[in-house]
Every structure is written in structure tokens, then in C-alpha cells.
N, CA, C and O atoms as CSV, one atom per row, in Angstrom:
chain,resi,resn,atom,element,x,y,z
A,1,UNK,N,N,-147.410,141.236,4.511
A,1,UNK,CA,C,-147.017,142.068,5.639
A,1,UNK,C,C,-148.228,142.903,6.035
A,1,UNK,O,O,-148.965,143.404,5.186
A,2,UNK,N,N,-148.413,143.040,7.320
A,2,UNK,CA,C,-149.523,143.837,7.827
A,2,UNK,C,C,-149.028,145.230,8.183
A,2,UNK,O,O,-147.895,145.387,8.639
A,3,UNK,N,N,-149.837,146.209,7.986
A,3,UNK,CA,C,-149.473,147.577,8.327
A,3,UNK,C,C,-150.231,147.974,9.582
A,3,UNK,O,O,-151.462,147.949,9.603
A,4,UNK,N,N,-149.493,148.345,10.642
A,4,UNK,CA,C,-150.113,148.772,11.885
A,4,UNK,C,C,-150.389,150.257,11.864
A,4,UNK,O,O,-150.229,150.910,10.833
A,5,UNK,N,N,-150.800,150.788,12.988
A,5,UNK,CA,C,-151.095,152.208,13.068
A,5,UNK,C,C,-149.809,153.012,12.941
A,5,UNK,O,O,-149.722,153.923,12.116
A,6,UNK,N,N,-148.808,152.679,13.756
A,6,UNK,CA,C,-147.552,153.421,13.724
A,6,UNK,C,C,-146.378,152.562,13.280
A,6,UNK,O,O,-145.322,153.092,12.935
A,7,UNK,N,N,-146.541,151.273,13.284
A,7,UNK,CA,C,-145.427,150.371,13.005
A,7,UNK,C,C,-145.828,149.381,11.929
A,7,UNK,O,O,-147.010,149.138,11.688
A,8,UNK,N,N,-144.824,148.820,11.293
A,8,UNK,CA,C,-145.055,147.703,10.394
A,8,UNK,C,C,-144.801,146.424,11.181
A,8,UNK,O,O,-143.895,146.372,12.012
A,9,UNK,N,N,-145.593,145.403,10.922
A,9,UNK,CA,C,-145.453,144.147,11.634
A,9,UNK,C,C,-145.403,142.995,10.636
A,9,UNK,O,O,-145.893,143.095,9.511
A,10,UNK,N,N,-144.798,141.900,11.085
A,10,UNK,CA,C,-144.779,140.666,10.321
A,10,UNK,C,C,-145.449,139.614,11.187
A,10,UNK,O,O,-145.113,139.475,12.363
A,11,UNK,N,N,-146.386,138.878,10.624
A,11,UNK,CA,C,-147.058,137.809,11.348
A,11,UNK,C,C,-146.512,136.479,10.826
A,11,UNK,O,O,-146.601,136.181,9.635
A,12,UNK,N,N,-145.946,135.687,11.740
A,12,UNK,CA,C,-145.403,134.381,11.379
A,12,UNK,C,C,-146.422,133.339,11.834
A,12,UNK,O,O,-146.708,133.218,13.025
A,13,UNK,N,N,-146.963,132.594,10.881
A,13,UNK,CA,C,-148.003,131.632,11.210
A,13,UNK,C,C,-147.403,130.245,11.445
A,13,UNK,O,O,-147.907,129.510,12.294
A,14,UNK,N,N,-146.359,129.865,10.734
A,14,UNK,CA,C,-145.738,128.552,10.889
A,14,UNK,C,C,-144.643,128.624,11.952
A,14,UNK,O,O,-143.468,128.785,11.621
A,15,UNK,N,N,-145.024,128.504,13.232
A,15,UNK,CA,C,-144.035,128.628,14.300
A,15,UNK,C,C,-143.529,127.270,14.796
A,15,UNK,O,O,-142.602,127.229,15.604
A,16,UNK,N,N,-144.113,126.161,14.335
A,16,UNK,CA,C,-143.686,124.809,14.715
A,16,UNK,C,C,-143.601,124.638,16.222
A,16,UNK,O,O,-142.580,124.195,16.747
A,17,UNK,N,N,-144.676,124.989,16.916
A,17,UNK,CA,C,-144.725,124.873,18.362
A,17,UNK,C,C,-146.096,124.333,18.744
A,17,UNK,O,O,-147.110,124.752,18.184
A,18,UNK,N,N,-146.130,123.401,19.699
A,18,UNK,CA,C,-147.399,122.807,20.081
A,18,UNK,C,C,-148.269,123.743,20.913
A,18,UNK,O,O,-149.471,123.510,21.034
A,19,UNK,N,N,-147.691,124.795,21.489
A,19,UNK,CA,C,-148.435,125.711,22.347
A,19,UNK,C,C,-148.887,126.976,21.626
A,19,UNK,O,O,-149.925,127.544,21.965
A,20,UNK,N,N,-148.117,127.422,20.636
A,20,UNK,CA,C,-148.401,128.689,19.972
A,20,UNK,C,C,-148.694,128.453,18.501
A,20,UNK,O,O,-148.099,127.583,17.866
A,21,UNK,N,N,-149.626,129.245,17.967
A,21,UNK,CA,C,-149.972,129.081,16.563
A,21,UNK,C,C,-149.417,130.189,15.674
A,21,UNK,O,O,-149.317,130.009,14.460
A,22,UNK,N,N,-149.054,131.332,16.258
A,22,UNK,CA,C,-148.500,132.410,15.440
A,22,UNK,C,C,-147.708,133.378,16.319
A,22,UNK,O,O,-147.866,133.409,17.540
A,23,UNK,N,N,-146.856,134.164,15.666
A,23,UNK,CA,C,-146.068,135.191,16.351
A,23,UNK,C,C,-146.193,136.478,15.555
A,23,UNK,O,O,-146.232,136.459,14.324
A,24,UNK,N,N,-146.256,137.592,16.264
A,24,UNK,CA,C,-146.321,138.903,15.614
A,24,UNK,C,C,-145.079,139.681,16.021
A,24,UNK,O,O,-144.839,139.894,17.209
A,25,UNK,N,N,-144.297,140.101,15.049
A,25,UNK,CA,C,-143.049,140.829,15.283
A,25,UNK,C,C,-143.174,142.234,14.727
A,25,UNK,O,O,-143.673,142.433,13.620
A,26,UNK,N,N,-142.719,143.205,15.501
A,26,UNK,CA,C,-142.728,144.604,15.066
A,26,UNK,C,C,-141.377,144.916,14.434
A,26,UNK,O,O,-140.328,144.628,15.010
A,27,UNK,N,N,-141.416,145.500,13.257
A,27,UNK,CA,C,-140.202,145.793,12.505
A,27,UNK,C,C,-139.595,147.096,12.986
A,27,UNK,O,O,-140.302,148.085,13.179
A,28,UNK,N,N,-138.274,147.098,13.181
A,28,UNK,CA,C,-137.576,148.318,13.567
A,28,UNK,C,C,-137.693,149.335,12.430
A,28,UNK,O,O,-137.627,148.971,11.256
A,29,UNK,N,N,-137.867,150.612,12.788
A,29,UNK,CA,C,-138.040,151.629,11.724
A,29,UNK,C,C,-136.864,151.693,10.750
A,29,UNK,O,O,-137.063,151.942,9.561
A,30,UNK,N,N,-135.651,151.474,11.237
A,30,UNK,CA,C,-134.487,151.573,10.346
A,30,UNK,C,C,-134.361,150.359,9.413
A,30,UNK,O,O,-133.571,150.392,8.469
A,31,UNK,N,N,-135.128,149.290,9.664
A,31,UNK,CA,C,-135.061,148.092,8.835
A,31,UNK,C,C,-136.259,147.951,7.897
A,31,UNK,O,O,-136.372,146.953,7.186
A,32,UNK,N,N,-137.142,148.927,7.890
A,32,UNK,CA,C,-138.367,148.816,7.098
A,32,UNK,C,C,-138.146,148.963,5.601
A,32,UNK,O,O,-139.049,148.665,4.819
A,33,UNK,N,N,-136.980,149.410,5.184
A,33,UNK,CA,C,-136.749,149.594,3.757
A,33,UNK,C,C,-136.435,148.283,3.051
A,33,UNK,O,O,-136.421,148.245,1.821
A,34,UNK,N,N,-136.179,147.196,3.800
A,34,UNK,CA,C,-135.902,145.904,3.175
A,34,UNK,C,C,-137.181,145.348,2.570
A,34,UNK,O,O,-138.285,145.727,2.961
A,35,UNK,N,N,-137.021,144.464,1.632
A,35,UNK,CA,C,-138.173,143.891,0.948
A,35,UNK,C,C,-139.002,142.998,1.854
A,35,UNK,O,O,-138.538,142.520,2.889
A,36,UNK,N,N,-140.232,142.788,1.438
A,36,UNK,CA,C,-141.166,142.001,2.250
A,36,UNK,C,C,-140.685,140.567,2.426
A,36,UNK,O,O,-140.806,140.006,3.515
A,37,UNK,N,N,-140.148,139.973,1.383
A,37,UNK,CA,C,-139.684,138.584,1.473
A,37,UNK,C,C,-138.495,138.450,2.419
A,37,UNK,O,O,-138.401,137.472,3.161
A,38,UNK,N,N,-137.585,139.428,2.399
A,38,UNK,CA,C,-136.437,139.396,3.317
A,38,UNK,C,C,-136.904,139.531,4.759
A,38,UNK,O,O,-136.379,138.861,5.648
A,39,UNK,N,N,-137.885,140.391,4.994
A,39,UNK,CA,C,-138.408,140.554,6.350
A,39,UNK,C,C,-139.107,139.280,6.824
A,39,UNK,O,O,-138.944,138.869,7.973
A,40,UNK,N,N,-139.883,138.660,5.939
A,40,UNK,CA,C,-140.561,137.417,6.315
A,40,UNK,C,C,-139.558,136.305,6.608
A,40,UNK,O,O,-139.728,135.555,7.569
A,41,UNK,N,N,-138.534,136.196,5.799
A,41,UNK,CA,C,-137.519,135.151,6.009
A,41,UNK,C,C,-136.772,135.371,7.326
A,41,UNK,O,O,-136.535,134.420,8.072
A,42,UNK,N,N,-136.404,136.608,7.609
A,42,UNK,CA,C,-135.744,136.910,8.881
A,42,UNK,C,C,-136.669,136.632,10.061
A,42,UNK,O,O,-136.220,136.154,11.103
A,43,UNK,N,N,-137.947,136.927,9.904
A,43,UNK,CA,C,-138.912,136.663,10.970
A,43,UNK,C,C,-139.041,135.164,11.217
A,43,UNK,O,O,-139.048,134.732,12.370
A,44,UNK,N,N,-139.145,134.363,10.155
A,44,UNK,CA,C,-139.230,132.909,10.318
A,44,UNK,C,C,-137.984,132.354,10.988
A,44,UNK,O,O,-138.073,131.493,11.864
A,45,UNK,N,N,-136.826,132.848,10.576
A,45,UNK,CA,C,-135.564,132.384,11.153
A,45,UNK,C,C,-135.466,132.754,12.629
A,45,UNK,O,O,-135.020,131.951,13.449
A,46,UNK,N,N,-135.885,133.977,12.965
A,46,UNK,CA,C,-135.822,134.430,14.360
A,46,UNK,C,C,-136.756,133.617,15.253
A,46,UNK,O,O,-136.359,133.181,16.334
A,47,UNK,N,N,-137.981,133.413,14.810
A,47,UNK,CA,C,-138.944,132.648,15.610
A,47,UNK,C,C,-138.453,131.213,15.785
A,47,UNK,O,O,-138.689,130.605,16.829
A,48,UNK,N,N,-137.778,130.669,14.786
A,48,UNK,CA,C,-137.241,129.315,14.897
A,48,UNK,C,C,-136.133,129.183,15.926
A,48,UNK,O,O,-135.889,128.088,16.434
A,49,UNK,N,N,-135.458,130.282,16.241
A,49,UNK,CA,C,-134.361,130.211,17.209
A,49,UNK,C,C,-134.808,130.447,18.646
A,49,UNK,O,O,-134.017,130.273,19.573
A,50,UNK,N,N,-136.061,130.839,18.845
A,50,UNK,CA,C,-136.525,131.139,20.199
A,50,UNK,C,C,-136.594,129.875,21.045
A,50,UNK,O,O,-137.155,128.862,20.625
A,51,UNK,N,N,-136.023,129.946,22.226
A,51,UNK,CA,C,-136.082,128.853,23.189
A,51,UNK,C,C,-136.490,129.420,24.526
A,51,UNK,O,O,-136.005,130.478,24.926
A,52,UNK,N,N,-137.369,128.738,25.219
A,52,UNK,CA,C,-137.798,129.185,26.539
A,52,UNK,C,C,-136.835,128.661,27.578
A,52,UNK,O,O,-136.584,127.458,27.651
A,53,UNK,N,N,-136.290,129.568,28.389
A,53,UNK,CA,C,-135.384,129.200,29.480
A,53,UNK,C,C,-135.973,129.764,30.764
A,53,UNK,O,O,-135.993,130.981,30.947
A,54,UNK,N,N,-136.451,128.904,31.653
A,54,UNK,CA,C,-137.015,129.420,32.902
A,54,UNK,C,C,-135.938,130.070,33.755
A,54,UNK,O,O,-134.777,129.660,33.738
A,55,UNK,N,N,-136.340,131.081,34.496
A,55,UNK,CA,C,-135.386,131.769,35.370
A,55,UNK,C,C,-135.023,130.859,36.521
A,55,UNK,O,O,-135.870,130.154,37.070
A,56,UNK,N,N,-133.767,130.883,36.874
A,56,UNK,CA,C,-133.330,130.095,38.017
A,56,UNK,C,C,-133.777,130.795,39.285
A,56,UNK,O,O,-133.580,131.999,39.450
A,57,UNK,N,N,-134.378,130.033,40.172
A,57,UNK,CA,C,-134.897,130.609,41.406
A,57,UNK,C,C,-133.772,130.873,42.388
A,57,UNK,O,O,-133.817,131.855,43.130
A,58,UNK,N,N,-132.769,130.020,42.404
A,58,UNK,CA,C,-131.708,130.178,43.397
A,58,UNK,C,C,-130.411,130.596,42.704
A,58,UNK,O,O,-129.489,129.790,42.580
A,59,UNK,N,N,-130.337,131.794,42.272
A,59,UNK,CA,C,-129.140,132.331,41.654
A,59,UNK,C,C,-128.402,133.245,42.618
A,59,UNK,O,O,-128.738,133.314,43.800
A,60,UNK,N,N,-127.421,133.927,42.121
A,60,UNK,CA,C,-126.620,134.804,42.984
A,60,UNK,C,C,-127.439,135.997,43.458
A,60,UNK,O,O,-127.163,136.547,44.524
A,61,UNK,N,N,-128.440,136.406,42.688
A,61,UNK,CA,C,-129.284,137.530,43.117
A,61,UNK,C,C,-130.105,137.157,44.345
A,61,UNK,O,O,-130.299,137.977,45.242
A,62,UNK,N,N,-130.585,135.918,44.380
A,62,UNK,CA,C,-131.350,135.468,45.532
A,62,UNK,C,C,-130.477,135.454,46.778
A,62,UNK,O,O,-130.904,135.887,47.848
A,63,UNK,N,N,-129.263,134.959,46.638
A,63,UNK,CA,C,-128.352,134.936,47.791
A,63,UNK,C,C,-127.968,136.348,48.212
A,63,UNK,O,O,-127.832,136.614,49.406
A,64,UNK,N,N,-127.793,137.251,47.268
A,64,UNK,CA,C,-127.506,138.648,47.605
A,64,UNK,C,C,-128.661,139.296,48.349
A,64,UNK,O,O,-128.445,140.047,49.300
A,65,UNK,N,N,-129.881,139.013,47.924
A,65,UNK,CA,C,-131.053,139.564,48.605
A,65,UNK,C,C,-131.181,138.996,50.012
A,65,UNK,O,O,-131.499,139.724,50.953
A,66,UNK,N,N,-130.937,137.704,50.155
A,66,UNK,CA,C,-130.984,137.095,51.485
A,66,UNK,C,C,-129.909,137.677,52.399
A,66,UNK,O,O,-130.172,137.952,53.570
A,67,UNK,N,N,-128.714,137.864,51.875
A,67,UNK,CA,C,-127.625,138.423,52.677
A,67,UNK,C,C,-127.960,139.850,53.107
A,67,UNK,O,O,-127.708,140.223,54.252
A,68,UNK,N,N,-128.527,140.650,52.201
A,68,UNK,CA,C,-128.910,142.021,52.553
A,68,UNK,C,C,-130.020,142.013,53.603
A,68,UNK,O,O,-130.000,142.832,54.522
A,69,UNK,N,N,-130.981,141.110,53.483
A,69,UNK,CA,C,-132.077,141.021,54.443
A,69,UNK,C,C,-131.551,140.626,55.821
A,69,UNK,O,O,-131.910,141.251,56.818
A,70,UNK,N,N,-130.719,139.614,55.888
A,70,UNK,CA,C,-130.158,139.180,57.180
A,70,UNK,C,C,-129.241,140.249,57.764
A,70,UNK,O,O,-129.224,140.451,58.978
A,71,UNK,N,N,-128.480,140.934,56.918
A,71,UNK,CA,C,-127.608,142.001,57.411
A,71,UNK,C,C,-128.397,143.152,57.996
A,71,UNK,O,O,-128.026,143.704,59.033
A,72,UNK,N,N,-129.490,143.519,57.330
A,72,UNK,CA,C,-130.308,144.613,57.863
A,72,UNK,C,C,-131.026,144.181,59.142
A,72,UNK,O,O,-131.187,144.988,60.058
A,73,UNK,N,N,-131.458,142.927,59.215
A,73,UNK,CA,C,-132.090,142.429,60.439
A,73,UNK,C,C,-131.096,142.410,61.593
A,73,UNK,O,O,-131.441,142.759,62.722
A,74,UNK,N,N,-129.876,142.005,61.311
A,74,UNK,CA,C,-128.829,141.991,62.342
A,74,UNK,C,C,-128.501,143.408,62.793
A,74,UNK,O,O,-128.340,143.655,63.988
A,75,UNK,N,N,-128.402,144.332,61.857
A,75,UNK,CA,C,-128.111,145.726,62.204
A,75,UNK,C,C,-129.237,146.351,63.009
A,75,UNK,O,O,-128.981,147.059,63.983
A,76,UNK,N,N,-130.468,146.101,62.620
A,76,UNK,CA,C,-131.610,146.633,63.354
A,76,UNK,C,C,-131.690,146.030,64.752
A,76,UNK,O,O,-131.998,146.734,65.714
A,77,UNK,N,N,-131.417,144.739,64.870
A,77,UNK,CA,C,-131.416,144.091,66.180
A,77,UNK,C,C,-130.341,144.649,67.081
A,77,UNK,O,O,-130.568,144.840,68.276
A,78,UNK,N,N,-129.177,144.911,66.527
A,78,UNK,CA,C,-128.079,145.491,67.305
A,78,UNK,C,C,-128.435,146.889,67.752
A,78,UNK,O,O,-128.178,147.256,68.899
A,79,UNK,N,N,-129.017,147.668,66.879
A,79,UNK,CA,C,-129.419,149.035,67.211
A,79,UNK,C,C,-130.472,149.053,68.320
A,79,UNK,O,O,-130.351,149.804,69.288
A,80,UNK,N,N,-131.495,148.229,68.172
A,80,UNK,CA,C,-132.537,148.162,69.191
A,80,UNK,C,C,-131.997,147.631,70.517
A,80,UNK,O,O,-132.373,148.119,71.583
A,81,UNK,N,N,-131.120,146.636,70.453
A,81,UNK,CA,C,-130.511,146.116,71.681
A,81,UNK,C,C,-129.685,147.175,72.375
A,81,UNK,O,O,-129.722,147.292,73.600
A,82,UNK,N,N,-128.949,147.938,71.617
A,82,UNK,CA,C,-128.139,149.012,72.201
A,82,UNK,C,C,-128.997,150.086,72.840
A,82,UNK,O,O,-128.645,150.609,73.897
A,83,UNK,N,N,-130.125,150.427,72.213
A,83,UNK,CA,C,-131.012,151.440,72.767
A,83,UNK,C,C,-131.719,150.940,74.038
A,83,UNK,O,O,-131.926,151.712,74.974
A,84,UNK,N,N,-132.082,149.677,74.070
A,84,UNK,CA,C,-132.784,149.135,75.218
A,84,UNK,C,C,-131.861,148.915,76.418
A,84,UNK,O,O,-132.319,148.988,77.558
A,85,UNK,N,N,-130.601,148.652,76.196
A,85,UNK,CA,C,-129.656,148.414,77.295
A,85,UNK,C,C,-129.323,149.739,77.980
A,85,UNK,O,O,-129.099,149.753,79.191
A,86,UNK,N,N,-129.283,150.830,77.261
A,86,UNK,CA,C,-128.943,152.123,77.864
A,86,UNK,C,C,-130.004,152.520,78.770
A,86,UNK,O,O,-129.922,153.581,79.388
């Protein structure tokens, strides 16, 4: 286990990934009293469960943003049209 300036960290070298060679995890202060082997085992298990999931580009947030943009454009157009007609 490596000791940082303010935090304790665990470095996992066997990550079984073709892109990454190691992972560094910072230990929560309330969990630092556990033994070094338990922390290393939990770190290995956690890194093994990591999966990359790309963000969906066209989700409900995108449609909400588009709806807000079109609504504001429609409102601004109506306001300007009303001012110009008077």
C-alpha cells in the first residue's frame, strides 16, 4: 500500500485490460482501519467490475433541451412579431 500526502491509496497493477496497465484508488478515511490485504482484495474486485458505458447522445435530456430551445425561439419570435406589428 502506498501512503499519499493526505490519503492512503491502493495501486492495482493487474487490471486485465488492453488499454490500461494500472489503477490507483483512494481509500475512504472511514475504511482505512481494515488490513492491507483486505483493501487490496477489495480494490482488485472493484477494478474487475468496471465497465465502460458510453453516454447516449440521444436521450431524454437531449430532447428536453431541444424542446426548451424551440420553445424559447417560438416565444421570442412571437414577442418580436407582436412588437413589430404594433
